[in-house]
C-alpha positions in Angstrom: -68.7 88.9 15.7 -66.7 90.8 18.3 -62.9 90.8 18.0 -60.8 91.3 21.1 -58.1 93.9 21.1 -54.6 93.6 22.5 -55.6 95.6 25.6 -58.5 93.2 26.3 -56.2 90.1 25.9 -53.6 91.6 28.3 -56.3 92.5 30.8 -57.7 89.0 30.7 -54.3 87.4 31.1 -53.5 89.6 34.2 -56.8 88.8 35.7 -56.3 85.1 35.2 -52.8 85.1 36.7 -54.0 87.1 39.8 -57.0 84.8 40.3 -56.9 83.4 43.9 -58.3 80.0 42.7 -55.4 79.0 40.5 -53.9 75.5 41.3 -50.2 75.4 42.3 -47.7 74.2 39.6 -46.6 70.6 39.6 -43.0 69.8 40.1 -41.3 68.3 37.0 -40.2 64.6 37.1 -36.7 63.7 36.2 -34.6 60.5 35.7 -31.5 59.5 37.5 -29.2 57.0 35.6 -26.9 54.9 37.8 -24.5 52.0 36.9 -25.4 48.5 38.0 -23.1 46.0 39.7 -22.6 43.8 36.6 -21.2 46.6 34.4 -24.5 47.1 32.5 -26.3 50.4 32.7 -29.8 50.3 33.9 -32.2 53.1 34.2 -34.0 54.0 37.5 -36.5 56.7 37.8 -37.1 59.0 40.7 -40.3 60.9 41.0 -40.7 64.1 42.8 -44.2 65.2 42.9 -46.7 66.7 45.2 -47.9 64.6 48.2 -51.3 64.4 46.6 -50.1 62.4 43.5 -52.6 59.8 42.5 -51.9 56.0 42.7 -52.6 55.7 39.0 -49.8 58.1 38.3 -47.4 56.1 40.6 -48.2 52.8 38.9 -47.8 54.3 35.5 -44.4 55.6 36.5 -43.3 52.2 37.9 -44.4 50.4 34.7 -42.5 52.9 32.6 -39.4 52.4 34.7 -39.7 48.6 34.3 -40.2 48.8 30.6 -37.2 51.0 30.2 -35.1 48.6 32.3 -36.1 45.7 30.1 -35.3 47.6 26.9 -31.9 48.6 28.3 -31.2 44.9 29.3 -32.2 43.6 25.9 -30.0 46.2 24.2 -27.1 45.3 26.4 -27.4 41.5 26.4 -29.0 40.4 23.2 -26.3 41.8 20.8 -23.6 39.7 22.6 -25.7 36.6 22.3 -26.3 37.3 18.6 -22.5 37.7 18.1 -21.8 34.5 19.9 -24.3 32.6 17.6 -22.7 34.1 14.5 -19.2 33.2 15.7 -20.3 29.6 16.5 -21.9 29.2 13.1 -18.8 30.5 11.4 -16.6 28.2 13.5 -18.7 25.2 12.5 -18.7 26.2 8.9 -14.9 26.5 8.9 -14.6 23.2 10.7 -16.9 21.6 8.1 -15.0 23.1 5.2 -11.7 22.0 6.8 -13.0 18.4 7.1 -13.8 18.4 3.4 -10.4 19.6 2.6 -8.6 17.0 4.7 -10.7 14.3 3.1 -9.9 15.5 -0.4 -6.2 15.6 0.5 -6.3 12.1 2.0 -8.1 10.7 -1.0 -5.6 12.4 -3.4 -2.7 11.0 -1.4 -4.2 7.4 -1.5 -4.9 7.6 -5.3 -1.5 9.0 -6.0 0.3 6.4 -3.9 -1.5 3.5 -5.7 -0.8 5.0 -9.1 2.9 5.4 -8.3 3.1 2.0 -6.8 1.4 0.4 -9.8 3.7 2.2 -12.2 6.8 1.0 -10.2 5.5 -2.6 -10.1 4.9 -2.5 -13.8 8.4 -1.3 -14.4 9.9 -4.1 -12.3 7.6 -6.7 -13.9 8.7 -5.6 -17.4 12.4 -5.4 -16.4 12.3 -8.9 -14.9 10.6 -10.7 -17.8 13.7 -11.4 -19.9 15.8 -12.5 -16.9 14.8 -16.2 -17.2 16.8 -18.8 -15.3 19.4 -20.9 -17.2 19.5 -24.7 -16.7 22.2 -26.9 -18.1 22.1 -30.7 -17.7 25.6 -31.8 -17.0 25.8 -35.6 -16.6 24.3 -38.8 -15.3 26.0 -41.7 -13.6 24.5 -45.2 -13.4 25.6 -46.8 -10.2 23.7 -50.0 -10.3 21.5 -51.8 -12.9 20.0 -55.3 -12.5 17.5 -57.2 -14.6 16.0 -60.4 -13.2 12.9 -62.5 -13.4 10.0 -61.9 -11.0 6.3 -61.1 -10.8 4.2 -58.0 -10.5 1.7 -57.2 -7.7 -0.9 -59.3 -9.4 1.3 -62.3 -9.6 2.1 -62.1 -13.4 5.6 -63.4 -14.2 7.8 -60.8 -15.9 11.3 -59.4 -16.0 12.0 -56.7 -13.5 14.6 -54.0 -13.4 16.3 -52.3 -10.5 18.4 -49.1 -11.1 20.3 -46.5 -9.2 21.6 -43.3 -10.9 22.5 -39.7 -10.2 21.7 -36.8 -12.4 23.6 -33.5 -12.1 22.7 -30.1 -13.6 23.5 -26.4 -13.0 20.9 -23.8 -12.2 21.6 -20.1 -12.7 19.5 -17.2 -11.6 20.1 -14.3 -14.0 17.9 -11.8 -12.1 19.8 -8.7 -10.9 17.4 -7.7 -8.1 15.2 -10.7 -7.1 15.6 -14.3 -6.0 13.7 -17.4 -7.2 12.0 -20.4 -5.6 12.8 -23.5 -7.6 10.9 -26.8 -7.8 10.5 -29.5 -10.4 8.2 -32.3 -11.4 9.5 -35.9 -10.7 12.5 -36.7 -12.9 11.6 -39.8 -14.9 13.8 -42.3 -16.8 11.7 -44.3 -19.2 12.5 -47.3 -21.5 10.0 -48.2 -24.3 7.4 -45.8 -22.7 7.8 -47.6 -19.3 9.1 -45.5 -16.4 11.9 -47.6 -14.9 13.3 -44.9 -12.5 12.3 -41.6 -11.0 13.5 -39.0 -8.6 12.3 -35.9 -6.7 14.3 -32.8 -6.6 14.3 -30.9 -3.2 13.0 -27.4 -3.5 15.4 -24.6 -3.0 15.7 -20.8 -3.2 18.3 -19.2 -5.5 19.4 -15.7 -4.7 20.0 -13.1 -7.4 22.9 -13.4 -9.8 24.0 -16.8 -8.5 24.1 -20.4 -9.5 24.4 -23.9 -8.0 25.1 -27.5 -8.9 22.1 -29.7 -8.2 22.2 -33.5 -7.8 19.1 -35.7 -7.9 19.0 -39.4 -7.3 16.9 -41.2 -9.9 16.1 -44.8 -8.8 13.7 -47.6 -9.5 13.2 -50.9 -7.6 11.9 -54.1 -9.2 9.9 -52.3 -11.9 8.0 -54.7 -14.2 9.2 -54.7 -17.9 6.6 -57.2 -19.2 7.4 -57.9 -22.9 10.0 -55.1 -23.2 12.4 -56.8 -20.9 13.4 -59.6 -23.2 16.2 -57.6 -24.8 17.6 -56.6 -21.5 17.8 -59.9 -19.7 20.9 -62.0 -19.5 22.4 -64.8 -17.5 24.5 -62.3 -15.5 21.5 -60.1 -14.6 23.2 -57.2 -16.5 22.2 -55.8 -19.9 24.8 -56.8 -22.5 23.9 -54.1 -25.1 23.5 -50.4 -24.8 20.0 -49.4 -23.6 18.4 -46.2 -25.0 16.6 -44.2 -22.2 14.7 -40.9 -22.1 14.8 -38.4 -19.3 11.8 -36.0 -18.8 10.9 -33.4 -16.2 9.7 -29.8 -15.9 11.7 -27.2 -13.9 9.5 -24.5 -12.3 10.9 -21.2 -11.1 8.9 -18.5 -9.2 10.4 -15.0 -8.9 9.0 -12.6 -6.2 9.9 -9.3 -7.9 8.1 -7.2 -5.2 7.2 -9.5 -2.4 4.0 -11.4 -3.0 2.5 -8.5 -5.1 4.5 -8.9 -8.3 5.5 -12.4 -9.3 7.0 -14.1 -12.3 6.8 -17.8 -13.1 9.1 -19.6 -15.5 8.6 -23.1 -16.8 11.1 -25.1 -18.7 10.5 -28.7 -20.0 13.7 -30.7 -20.3 14.1 -33.8 -22.4 17.3 -35.8 -22.7 18.2 -38.8 -24.8 20.5 -41.1 -22.7 22.3 -44.2 -23.6 23.0 -46.7 -20.9 26.2 -48.5 -21.6 26.8 -51.5 -19.4 30.6 -51.0 -19.8 30.4 -47.5 -18.2 28.6 -48.3 -15.0 29.9 -46.0 -12.3 31.2 -43.4 -14.7 29.9 -40.0 -15.6 28.0 -39.8 -18.8 28.0 -36.3 -20.3 24.6 -34.9 -21.4 25.6 -31.4 -22.5 24.6 -32.0 -26.1 21.8 -34.6 -25.4 19.1 -32.4 -24.0 16.4 -30.0 -25.2 15.0 -27.1 -23.2 11.5 -25.8 -24.0 
C-alpha cells in the first residue's frame, strides 16, 4: 500500500484549486427578524442564492419559514392562554371556597340565634311561673228573689224561682313584665244541686302589676225547682227562711310572656258557700271568708 507524502498532498490540493472545472461557491442564506404589527415577533426568511436555485430548494425554504412562524406564534400566544385558564380556575376555586365559608357562617349564626332565643325564652318562662294571678271574692248582692207556682217546658207543675244578683271580686296580675288575658266559665248559683242562676263574665286583658274590681250579674228566670221548692214557697212569693246556696266557677288566665311563643296558663277553681237571707235583700253580703281557691 502506497502512502502519500506531504508534498504529494499539497500538490494535489493546488491542482484541485486551480482546476478550471470547479463550480462557483454558493452564497450563504441568512434570516432577517422583523417585528409584526401586533407586538409579537415573527420570523421571516430571505434567501439569497444563485439564479439557478432549484424549485425544490425554494419550497423547502418556504416550508421552513412557515414552520418557524407557527412555532413562534405558539410560543407567544399559548403561554398567555394557559395563564388565563389557571387564573380562571383559581378564581372559581376561591369563589367556591368563599361560598362554603359564607354558608357555614350563616348556619352558625342561625343555630346560635335559636340557642340564645330558646335560652332567653326558658328564663322568662321560669321567672313567670310563680307570678300567678290573685283573685279575691268580695261580696254578692241579691236584688230580687221570687218563688211562685208554674210549670216547666213539658207542662209539669212545679215551683219556679226567679233571681237577680251581682257578684263582685278583685283580680290582680302579679306579673312584672307581662299582661294576662282573663276569661271564666259561667258563674253558677245552685240550690240542692239545681242551678237556679248563672252569669257570664266578660273577657278582659289585665296589664302587668295591676288589678281591677270585676262585677258579674248572676241571674235566673223561672227555673223549675220540682220537689226542692217546697221549703222556699210562701204566700208572699218570698222565702221566709235563710237559703243555702253554692257558687262555682273556674277563672282562666293566659299570660303571653314572649308574644305567642311563650305562654303561661293559670286555672283557679272557686267555690263559695253563700247564705241567702230574705231580710238582707238589696244589701251586700261579704264573702271574704266563704270561698276556697283551688
